[in-house]
C-alpha positions in Angstrom: 0.0 0.0 0.0 2.0 2.9 -1.4 1.4 6.6 -0.7 3.1 9.7 -2.2 3.6 12.4 0.4 4.1 15.9 -1.1 5.4 18.0 1.8 8.2 20.6 1.8 8.6 21.0 5.6 11.3 18.5 6.5 10.1 18.1 10.1 6.5 17.5 9.1 7.6 15.2 6.3 9.8 13.1 8.7 7.0 12.8 11.2 4.5 11.8 8.6 6.9 9.2 7.2 7.3 7.6 10.7 3.5 7.6 11.3 2.7 6.2 7.9 5.2 3.3 8.3 3.7 2.5 11.7 0.3 2.2 9.9 1.8 -0.1 7.3 2.0 2.4 4.4 5.0 2.4 2.1 5.7 6.1 1.8 7.7 8.1 -0.8 8.2 11.7 0.3 8.9 14.6 -2.1 9.2 18.3 -1.4 8.1 20.0 -4.6 5.6 20.2 -7.5 8.3 19.1 -9.9 9.4 16.1 -7.8 5.8 15.1 -7.2 5.0 15.0 -10.9 8.1 13.0 -11.7 7.1 10.4 -9.0 3.5 10.2 -10.2 4.6 9.6 -13.8 7.1 7.0 -12.8 5.1 4.7 -10.4 1.5 4.0 -9.4 0.4 5.1 -6.0 -2.6 4.0 -4.0 -3.0 7.5 -2.5 -1.5 11.0 -2.5 -1.1 13.2 0.6 -0.8 16.8 -0.7 0.4 19.9 0.9 -0.7 23.1 -0.8 2.1 25.5 0.0 5.2 24.2 -1.8 8.5 25.9 -2.6 8.1 25.8 -6.4 4.4 26.4 -6.6 1.0 25.5 -5.2 0.0 21.9 -4.6 -3.2 22.5 -6.6 -1.0 22.5 -9.7 -0.3 18.8 -9.0 -4.0 18.1 -8.3 -5.2 19.8 -11.5 -2.7 17.9 -13.7 -3.5 14.6 -11.9 -7.2 14.9 -12.4 -6.7 15.9 -16.1 -4.5 13.0 -16.9 -5.9 10.4 -19.4 -7.1 7.2 -17.8 -5.2 3.9 -18.3 -1.7 5.2 -17.8 0.5 7.1 -15.4 -0.4 9.1 -13.5 -3.7 7.5 -12.7 -6.3 10.4 -12.5 -8.4 8.4 -10.1 -5.7 8.2 -7.4 -7.4 9.2 -4.1 -5.9 12.5 -2.9 -6.1 14.0 0.6 -5.1 17.7 1.0 -3.2 18.6 4.2 -2.6 22.3 4.8 -2.4 25.0 7.4 -5.0 27.0 5.4 -8.0 26.5 7.6 -10.4 28.9 5.9 -13.6 27.3 4.6 -13.0 28.8 1.1 -9.7 26.9 0.8 -11.3 23.6 1.9 -14.1 24.1 -0.6 -11.7 25.0 -3.4 -9.5 22.0 -2.8 -12.5 19.6 -2.9 -13.9 21.2 -6.0 -10.6 20.7 -7.8 -10.9 17.0 -7.2 -9.5 16.3 -3.8 -11.2 13.4 -1.9 -10.7 14.7 1.6 -9.0 17.5 3.6 -7.2 17.8 6.9 -6.0 21.0 8.5 -2.6 21.1 10.2 -2.0 20.3 13.0 -3.8 17.0 12.8 -3.4 13.8 14.8 -1.8 10.8 13.1 -4.7 8.6 14.2 -7.2 10.9 12.4 -5.1 10.9 9.3 -4.8 7.1 9.3 -8.6 6.7 9.8 -9.3 9.1 6.9 -6.8 7.2 4.7 -8.5 3.9 5.5 -11.9 5.4 4.6 -10.5 6.7 1.3 -9.0 3.3 0.5 -12.4 1.6 1.1 -14.1 4.0 -1.2 -11.4 3.7 -3.9 -11.8 -0.1 -3.9 -15.6 0.0 -3.8 -15.7 -1.6 -0.4 -18.2 -0.5 2.3 -17.2 -3.1 4.9 -14.5 -2.3 7.4 -13.3 -5.9 7.6 -12.1 -7.9 4.6 -13.2 -11.6 4.7 -12.6 -14.7 2.6 -14.3 -17.8 4.0 -13.1 -18.0 7.6 -10.3 -15.5 7.0 -10.9 -12.1 8.5 -8.6 -9.1 8.0 -8.9 -5.9 10.1 -7.0 -3.1 8.3 -7.3 -0.7 11.3 -5.6 -3.0 13.8 -3.6 -4.8 11.1 -4.6 -8.2 12.4 -5.6 -11.4 10.7 -7.7 -14.3 12.0 -8.2 -17.7 10.4 -11.1 -19.8 11.9 -11.1 -17.4 14.8 -7.4 -17.8 15.6 -4.9 -15.0 15.3 -2.3 -15.4 12.5 1.0 -13.5 12.9 2.2 -11.8 9.7 5.1 -9.6 9.0 4.4 -6.0 7.8 5.1 -6.9 4.1 3.1 -10.2 4.3 0.1 -8.2 5.7 0.4 -5.6 2.9 0.7 -8.2 0.2 -2.4 -10.0 1.5 -4.3 -6.7 1.7 -3.2 -5.8 -1.9 -4.4 -9.1 -3.3 -7.6 -9.1 -1.2 -8.6 -5.6 -2.3 -7.9 -6.5 -6.0 -9.7 -9.8 -6.0 -10.4 -11.6 -8.2 -8.1 -9.6 -10.6 -4.6 -11.1 -11.2 -1.7 -8.8 -10.2 1.7 -9.2 -11.8 4.8 -9.4 -9.7 5.7 -5.9 -11.0 2.3 -4.5 -9.9 2.7 -6.0 -6.4 6.3 -4.7 -6.1 5.1 -1.2 -7.0 2.6 -1.4 -4.1 4.9 -2.8 -1.5 8.3 -1.1 -2.1 9.2 2.6 -2.3 12.0 4.2 -4.4 14.6 3.8 -1.7 14.0 0.1 -0.8 16.3 -2.5 -2.3 14.4 -5.4 -3.8 15.6 -9.0 -4.2 14.5 -10.7 -7.3 12.5 -13.4 -5.6 11.1 -11.3 -2.7 7.4 -11.6 -3.8 7.7 -15.3 -4.3 9.1 -15.7 -0.8 6.3 -13.6 0.8 3.6 -15.6 -1.1 5.3 -18.9 0.1 5.1 -17.6 3.7 1.5 -16.6 3.4 0.5 -19.9 2.0 2.2 -21.7 4.8 0.4 -19.6 7.4 -3.1 -19.3 5.7 -3.3 -22.4 3.5 -2.5 -23.0 -0.1 -5.9 -22.0 -1.5 -6.0 -18.4 -0.4 -3.4 -17.1 -2.9 -3.4 -18.7 -6.4 -0.9 -18.5 -9.2 -1.8 -17.9 -12.8 1.4 -19.2 -14.4 3.3 -16.5 -16.3 0.9 -13.8 -15.3 0.8 -13.3 -11.5 -1.1 -13.9 -8.3 -4.7 -13.5 -7.2 -7.2 -14.3 -4.5 -10.3 -16.0 -5.9 -13.9 -15.0 -5.1 -15.6 -16.7 -2.2 -17.6 -18.8 -4.7 -14.4 -20.2 -6.2 -12.8 -21.2 -2.9 
């Protein structure tokens, strides 16, 4: 679950990075309009956190270009975007939402509120109304980052949990290894060639072989409940 943070205040950016990692997000942090656009055109992101007052321009420049981008490529114009700014006037909030932002928080905000708003945006983006994700007797709670199988807790690493979430939210679509890597790793993380295969192996050992299926030569998927 990868998020692009566009924030030019180093202290705020550092704090956000720590808070997001604790919530399981993979964060890339950039300080400017130019760097934001370069990132958005290079990799897919599940979400954007956007500061409005940037050193080389206004964050709304990024938002306008993002929403005007053609579908089916990079950047994805449907990427959920949350504005975070010290501008607490009602007019600024309305303007940001009317430009295409999906939500808005005013600095200073609590990390817990930001995390809850991000989970809500992710549910809407994936067309999911339910808080919990379920597959047979498998229950995933994104808020507490816990997994239960037949009522029993299952211990997963952070990347195993994120991989399971990524496939569960995409089901029954097949995701390629490259798509999964783009969701689980940021620009600065070194990646071993067989990392995804190793995580899938561990998940199958912990959850059972039938949860994550392989479509040979294409990628991985979680089948629908009917195809279990």
